[in-house]
N, C-alpha and C positions, 0 to 999 in steps of 0.2 A: 491776915485777917487777925492777928497778934499783932504785927507792926502799922499802928492806927494812922503815922505818918505815909508811910506805903499806900494805905489801904484809902485814905485823901488826896494823894497826889495819882492815885488809881481813878478815884470816881471823877476826878476833874478830866483827866485826861482824857476819859471815857465820852463826858459831855461835849468836852472843844470837837472831837470826832465827829458826835452826832449832829450838832452845831453847822458843823462845815458841810457835810452832806448832805439834812435839810433842807437846811435853810441858805447857806451860800454858794452849794455846788450847783449849777444849775441841773435837773432830771428831765427833761424838755426844751424840747425849741422853742426861742425866746423871741423869735420875729413871726409875725404875721406877714407871709411870703406869698403872694399872689401866684396862679400858675406858671402865666408868659410875663417873662420881666424885663427890666433892661437895665441891670445894679454893677455899680463899681465893685471890683472883688481888688484886695491882695493877696499876693500870690507864695505859698509859700516855695522859694524857688526849687529846693532840694528833693520835692516833692513833684517836680514838673517832669513828665516825661513824654515822649513821642517816639512812639512804634509802628514803623508805618506809616498808613495816614490817621491815625487815630491821637491824640493831646489828650491827658490827664492829669490833674494837679489840684490839690487843696488850697484852698482859701478862704480868706474871709471877709464877712461881707459886714461895714461900717453903717448902722442905720440908727435914727436918731440916737443917737451917742450907745447903743448898744450893737452887740458881737455876733455873728452866729458864721459857722463854721462852713464848710460847704465840700464838697468834691464835685469836682468841672470835669465832663467828656468832649471834644469838641471832635469833629470829626474834619482835620484839612481837605481843602478844594483842590488844589493843586500843588506842582513840585514846587514852584517857587514860593507859596504860601508853606510850604515847608520846612526852606530851608532858612527865608525869612526868620520865622520861629526859633530855630534855632540858632541862630547867627546874634539873636537880638536874647539880651537878658531881662525880661519884661518885670516888675516890680508890681503891676496895678495891668488888669483888666477891664475895658467897658463890654461886657459879655450882654448880649439877649438870648435869650430860651428858656425852658419851659424847667421847671420844677417839680422831684416828683422823689416820693420816701422809697428808699432802698426796698428791694424784696424780701419776702420772708422765706426761707428754703422749703422745696416743695422736696425736699426728698427727706427719710428717715435720718437723724443724725447730720446730716449736711452742713458745712459749716455756714454759721449762722450773720452772713457780711452787714446786716444790717443792726447785728449785737455789734460785732465789732468798731465799726463806724459809732455808733453808740455811747461805745466806751470811751472814744477819743471826744466826745462832745460832738458827735458831726449826726445830723438827721436828715439833712437832705442830698439829694442829687439834684445837679445841675446840668440838664443836655443841652447845647449851647449850639444857634446856628449863625451866629454871627461874634467874633471876635474881636476885637482895638484895642492895640496900645496904649496904657495912660501914659504919659510922661510923667518922670517921678514930680511928687510934690505939686502938682497938677492942682489937687482942691487943701493942699497948704497944711495935709496932713501926714502923721508921725506912719510912718512904713513902719506894719505891728510885726514884720518879720525881718527886723533887720540885723539881727544875731543869725537867723537862718541865711542871710544874703551874706554874708562873710564866710561861712561854710560852703558855702557854693562859689565863691569864689575860688577858694584852696581847691575845691572838688573840678574845676573848671580848669585852675593852672595842671592840676596832675594831668588831666585829660590831652592838654596842650602838649606837656613838656616829654609824656611819658607811652611809650609801645601803648598798645592797645591791652595785650594781656596785664600786662606789670601795674597800667593806672586801673586796672579792674580792682586787681589785688589790693593795691595803695589802700585804694581808696575803702574797700569793704576791711581791711587788718587794720586801718589808721585811723577812717574819718568814720566805720560804720555806713556805708552807701551802699548797699547792694542790688540797685537799681538795674547798675547793666551784666550783675552777675550772670554766668550762663546757666541756666535751668537744669542743662542736664550732668552739668558739674555738680549743682547741688544737689540733686537727686542723689549722686556718685557718695558724696559726703554723708547723706544720711542715709541709705543703704548698710554703711559701713560704720553711723551711729556717732560719728564725728565730725558732724555739722554745727555741733558748737564751739569748734577751734573759729569757725569764719564768723565769729561774734565777737567782741571785745567784753574782755571778762577782766579780772583778778589778775588770771594771769599775762595777759597782757601791760595790764596799769602798772605791777609790779616789774617787768621788765623794762618798761619805758623808765620807771622811777629808779630800777639799780642803774642801768647805762647814764644817766644826767648826772649820780649820783658818784660813778667810776670816771667821769669825764669831767666834773668839777676837780674830785680828789686830785686828776692829773695836770688837772690847771692851776692846781696848789688853791683851791678856794675855800676859806673857811667850812665848818662843817654847819653853823649858826647861819652864815651866807645863802649855804647851797640848801637848806632848810626851809628859810624862808623862801626864796624861789621857788622851791616845789611846792609850798603852800598856794602862791598865784598863781604856777603853771597849769596845777592840775585842774580848776576848776575852769580855766583859759580853755583847755585841753576837752574838759567835757561838754564847752557851748561846741568845737569844731565837730565835736560825733555825735553833735544832737541830742543829747540827754538822754540818749532810751534807758531804758529799766535797771537795763543788764550795767551801763556806763554808769547810771547814777548812783550804785549799789557800791561799782569797785571803786569808783575816784572817792564815791563820799565814805568807803570806812577806810581807805588809806590816808587821808587826807583828816579822818576826827583820830585818828592814831597817830599822826602823827601832830596835830595839835593837841594831843592828849599829854604827851611827852614835853614837849613843848616847855608846857604849863603845867606840869607834874600832877597831871588828874590822871587818879587809879583807870584808867579803861582799858576794860580787856578786847581781844578781839570780839567776843559774843557782847561785849555792850553797843560797840560800834555797828555792828551785824544790826540791834535790836533797835538803834534810835535813827539806824538811814531804812528801815521799814516801817517805823513810827513817819519817818519825812514823807517816805514816797507814796503813803498811804494818805497821808495828809494834803499835800499835794494833786497826785493822782488818785482818786480813791479806786477808782473802776478799775485801775492797771492791774486788782485782785483778782481781774477776772483772765487776766491776755495768757499766754501760755512763756513767754518772758519772763514775766515776774514769776511766776512760778517754780521754774523750773531754777530761774537765777538764784531765788532766795533760798529757797529748797537746799539745792546740790551744794552752795556756800556754809548754811547750816549743817548739813551732814560733815562737810569737812570738818569746820570748825570743829564740832563734837565728839567725830572720831578720833581724831587727831590727838586729843586730850585727853584718850581713854588711857588710862595706863598698860592695858595691854596692848597699843598698838607700837607705844614705847620699847615690848618687850621682846615685840619680832623682830624676824630680819627685814632689811630694806625690801624684799622680793616679797614677803610674807604680805608685806602692811602694803604694800602698793596693790596687791592682785586684794588685799583683804578690801581696802577703802575704794577701788573702781568699781567691786562687788557691791559692794553696800549702796555705791551712788546709782548702779543699774537699778539693784533691786528697789531702792527710795523713789526713783525718779520712773518706774513703770505705768501708778496713780497718774499721772500725767501726762505721760507721750500717749497711752492705750485712751483716753479718754480724748485728747484731741488729734493726736492721730491714727488710734487703732492698731498698733503697732509699736515694738521697739526692736533695738537692734542689740547684738549682744556682740558686736564687734569692739566696743569699746574698751570690753574687757582686755582684749589683745592689741587695737590698733594704737590705745593712747600711747604703748610704750614708744610705739614707732614713729608717727607722726606729732605730738607734743613736745620731743625734745627737736625735733626737726625744724618745725614752727619757729619754737621758742627760742634756739642758738644759732640759726641759720637764717630764714626764711626773714621773719620779721625781724632782726639785727639790720637786715641788706637792705628791706623797705622804707628801714629809717633813716641808715643812711643815703640811699637813694634818692627819698623825699628831699633833703637837706642840701645835698648836693642841685637837685632843681631849682633851689631858692637861691642860691650862689653859683655853683658853676654850669648852669644850664647846656650850654655849647661846648661846654669840653669835652674832651677824649674820653677824661676819667669817666666822667657819667655815663656814656656810649657802651663803653665798656662794662660799668654797674648794670646797664639796665641790659644789655646779652647775659651776663653772668644772671642775671632774675631771670629773665625770662625762661630761661634753661630750666633753673631748678623749677620752675614752677609746671614747663613741660614733665617734667621726670615727677612731680610728685600727682600731676593729672596723670595722667601713665599710669603710678602703679596703684591707684585708687581706681581708676577705669579697672585694671587686668582684674583687681581682687574681687571688684563687686559686682565681674560677670563671672570669675568661678567660680567665690564662694557664697552662699547663701548667709549673709546674717542678719537676714529680718525674722522676728516672728509677729503674724500678725496673730492678733489676739480678738480685734472689734472693739466694741463700745460698750462696756462691762456695765450689768444693770446695777440699781441702785446698791443692793442688799449688797452685793459681790464685790461694790468698792469697800464697803463698810469694811467688810469681812475682809479683805486684802491688808487695808490700813490697819489692822486691827492684829493682824498676822505679822507685818512687819513691823509694828510696833513691840509689841513679843522680842520678836528677832534682837533687835535693837536691846533690848532690856537686856535678855540672856546673853549676850555680846558683853557689855556692859560690866554685868556681874559673874564673868568668863564662867559661865555655868557649863555643866558636861552637855558635849557633844552630841549625845544623845539626844538630847532634850531639843538642839536645834533643829532636829529634822522634823519636829512636830511643827511649825512655822513655815520651813520650808515647803513644806508637804500641800500645807494651805494655802499660801505663795499660789505654787502648780496650779491648784485645784480652781482656783481664782483667775489665773489668767488663761486656762484655756477654757472658763463655763459656757461661755458665746460657740466656741468652736465645737465644742460638746456637748452642746445645749440639748435637751430630750424634748423640744419642739419643735417642728420644722416648718415650714413656708413656702407660700408663694408670694409672688413680692414684682410686683409690677414697678418700674423704675423709672421715675420722669425726666426723659431724656430729652424732652422740648418734641420737636416732628420729627418720632423714628418711634421705637419698639425695643426694650429689652427687659425681659420675664426671667427673674431668680428662683429657681425650686430647688428649697433645701430640705433634705430628709431629716427625720430625729436622729440624734446621736449621734448628726456628721456622717452618717452612714454615706450620703451621694449629694455634691453639689451642681445641678449642672443649671445651664443659663439658655433661655432659649432669645436668639438675635441678640444684638450690642448695642446697638443705635450708632449713630453715625451722623455726621451731617456733608453736604456736598460742597464741593471744593472746587473754588470759579477763577478761572485764570482772570489778573489782575496786573496792572503793571510794575515794576518793578519796585518802584517807591512807595506802595501800599502795601507789600510785602509786611508783613512781621515777624518779629522773631517770637515773639509769647502770643501764639494762637491759638483761641479757646478750644477746646478738644471735651467731642463729649465722653471719648476714653476716659482722657488723663484727670477730667475735671467732675465729672458727675458719675461715672458706669465704677471707675476701678474704687474711687473714696466708698460709695456705697457697699462694695462688696467687701472689701476691708471692715469696714465698722460691722457688717452682718459676720465677720470673722472667717470669712472664706476664702484661707490658704490655699485651694486647689481645687479646680474645675474638675472633675469628671467629664464632664461634658458641654462643649460648646453647638448647642442647635444652629442650624443658619437656616430659615426656614425657605429664604428664596436672593437672589443676588440683587437687591435694591441698596443700594449706597447706606440710607438710613437703619437699615437692618442687618449690615455687618460690616462698616465703617470706622464703628473702634476695637475691631479684634486686634489687631495687630497689639494697638495701646495694650488690651488686657491680657492677654497670651505671654508678651513681653514680660510681665511684673507679679503673675499668675501662674502657675502650675498648670498645665493647662492637658490632660491625657490626647483628648482627640477634638476634634471637630469633624461635628456629623453634619450632610445633608443630604438632599436626593441630588439624582442622576443630571437634573436637568440644572442646577444650578454648581454643579460643578464641570458644566458644558459648558459654562457662559465664559467670554473671555477676559471680561471684568475680575470677573475672582480666581480663573486660574492666576493672574499676575501675583496673587497672593501665596500661594502655593512653594514657593523658594523657602519665603516667610515664615512662613508657620511651621516647614519642617527645619528648620533653624532653631526654633523656639525648643523643638524636641515633638511636637504636636504631630501626632496622629494623622490623616483624613481619609474618613468612613463615610462608605455610601450607605443612606440607609432605605430601605425599599419598602411596599407598601406593605400593611402585617407584621413587620419586625417589632420587637419590642428591647431588644440589643442599645446596650451603651444609650439608652433613652430611661430616664428617670422611673422609678419602682410602681408597676401598675398602671403605665401608658405604652400607648402603641401607636402606631402609625397609620392610618387611617388611609390619605391620602397623598400617593408622591408621584404624581402627573409629569411625564415629560412630552406627554403630548404637544402641550401651547408651550416649551422650550423654544426661545427667540420671535416666540409669535407675543405669546402673553406672559410676561415674569410674573406677573400678580398669581394668575393662574395655574403655574405649577408649583406653587407654594407647599413648602410638606407641612401635612395637617394633623394635628398628636392630641389624642383622644388619651383621659386615665384618670384614674380613680385616688381624688389626693383629697387624703385629709374628711371622708365616706362624700365628699362631693364628687361630681362626674365634672370634670373640666373637659373643655372644648379648645385647643388653640390653633387658629386658623391663618396666621400670617395677614399675606395682603392679598387673601381668595376672595375671587368679585362674582360676579352673580353666575356666570357659566361653572366655574368650579362649584361654587354649590351645589349647583342644578345634577354635575356627575357624581357630589358628595352623594348626594341625598339618593340619589337612584340606586346608589350600591348600599346605601343602610337608609333604605326606607324607615328604620322602624327608631331609628336614631333619636338621641334624648340627651338632654346635658341639664346640669343644675347650675352650671358656668359657664357662657362665653363669653370669650376674648372677641371681642367684634373685630372681624376682617379689613384692614385698607385703611384702617384710623376711620372708622367709621364716614367713608366716601358714599358717594348713593349709588355707585357702580357695586358696591355690594349689598350687602343683608336682606335680600330681597324677602319679602314679604310671606313666599310659601316657607322659604327655607326655618324663617323665626317663627311659624307655624308650627310647625315639624318639629324644630328640637325646643321651645317653650319653655326659655331661659329662667331662674328666678333673679340669677344678675347676669350683669351684662358687663366687661371692663370694656374701655378704649382708652387705646393711646395715642395723643395727640398733643401738639406743641399751640401755647396758649396764642389766640389771635394767631393762626395759623395761615400764611396767602393762600390754602388751596380749599379752605370752607371749611375743613373738616374740626367736627363729626358735623354732618348736612341735617338738617334741621328734617329731612324728612325719615330719615333713620332713628331719628332720637324720638321721634311719634311712634313707630310702629312699635319700639320695643318700650314705650309706657303705655299702650293699649294694651301690653301683655301682662303689666302691674307688676315687670321687671324692675329689680333696683340698678340703677344704674351708677357707674363710678367711670371718672375721667379723671385723666391725669392732669389737663388744663384748669379744673377747676377742685378737683380733689388734691393733686398734687399727689404723692406714689402712694400705693395702693397696696395691704399688707393683708395677708389669712394664714393665720397661724394655726397649728394642729397638730398631733400627738400620732402615735403609731397605734394606740389602741381606737376601737369605736367610741363615738361621740356618748356620755352617758350621762346621767342628769346630774350627780353628785360633781362631775366636773366645769368649772369656773365657764360658763358659757360666753364669757368673753372674747377665750380662747380662739371658739371658733366662730367669730365672728369677722367684718371687715371694717378693717382701718385705715381711713383716707388720714393722709396726711396734713393737712389742713381741713380745719374745722365748715361745716359746712352752715351757712350762716341763714337763719330764718327756718332752718330747720328745728 
């Protein structure tokens, strides 16, 4: 405020950014597009991906001088068409299909794909029924992805000249293309906390610049000529990598530092960082919402600030290394827990192992390999170099897989509350200030304890909950007891697997366990499961079991005897035991291995092999001062048997059997139970027609409130371990659907 010149330029810069976002940067779709269309789309070639029988790509429609970006998906009709698409390099498609808006997430804390696309200025998805490759310049228009096409030519060259494994790592580490990178290897690097090494960062740029300088020095090229070539090379290299957020920052910082030295302008490293921050926010304002932006700029800022502290220079190299990595880990916790609901402490140890290997061995060989592929691709030297690189990659992957399999580096935190994030950031700032002032070590304990309390606030929350997860056509219900006393999962969801032709098989198949249930469990802070309760052996109730227990420690899998007698479920026994999970049978009347205050009231093997639905394990419980009945896929015959055994049974909340099928929930059953609330788990527009209109009508006649996942998304009921009182917030004991009901 005292520096009027600085104040003036700050205000002007603020106004410039305001105008950029409000008046220039579009915040909604610019084209009026009908539902059924036939349009020409310029293809972003580096986004084009063929996986099995599915083709997806990002493209741009040019209409009336305006541009609109879209995501296109197309199901390939036959193997010949797949080969033609693979062998062609289409720059434009004539597409006929249907437009739709991306769906909102239907589970709490679920990845919001709609917002993700919106941040990239994409507002529509186009499901294509037909595709026709358009000849280049057919409409005499400039291809909007010309630079991207050049990048794709480089990636194609890499694929054609190298082995599959070396090509994947070359494209990832040199050109920031991860389309073909193995999801299993990526998961391993993520569990170890070193997935950042697979992204182009300042480390990669510094290494490339250093190699060029050394090469020029040995070739006796002058320093001025070397600097000039680097100033030209760095932006060109940025274009070949697609100029992602982290690449933009790393290359931009290096380029600005070099230009400032050449022009004798006193720019510090922090100045360069700040200028790149302003630049990316001006060019791509919405990138601030992406995890790449947040981690790249946060971590680089911490490195700059930490290494400038006097205390850092006073420490030994080992102490400085540990201190810096610990500081980076702590400061990145808010970002990691918000987006991924977990973080890995493996970075503290494994950075010292993998960074030197990648920086001094793997990446230099990859660079040399790429240069050899350009000049002598058929030489024996290039072949030998490929074999060496291939073996090094195998060693690295096996080492990482071995570590991830034997040591758990991941700490699951869940998505913290807004207050917890505010406190967490406050404690981190307090810690950094104490380090800067070189304060007494005793005082540092205070923010460290505060950080730990925030990190575990979701795991040990005083609130319990019953959460019906939206797993499409299937069922999965999480019961969490207050203060982290117990986590129980009733069924897991799952999807049927159909035999398809070999060419249709996909490397990255959608998985209910991997894509829905696991993220939801982690977002709720579930780091272990006391029991997974399988009601009956239908794939939509147990199909995701192995995905879950492979990543979340599970004490036991429990079910009725009828389930364990089924051959399809018995095939899972070896895998279940491999993960250290116990298999236990639940008998009727038992409450052991079930959530507190619950009991198995029907565990009938009479129907085993005849009707698996009627052999469902039925659980009754008092949860949050309400009586709950979980019925699995129980049908009318099973319901009648239940009423015969418990003629006075009434409940507050009924989990409707068999997804609301007309074969379940008969009138006498409903009349006897007289529930206040009915929960139905069913997929949107499912092929079975669940829930049936007659079932909805019968429940409505009882004046019971209906919650169904196809309309409401996930449904959550929170409670405490105390009895409900008037002075407790009543919203805590209400039913909270993920999606708001319209017209109510």
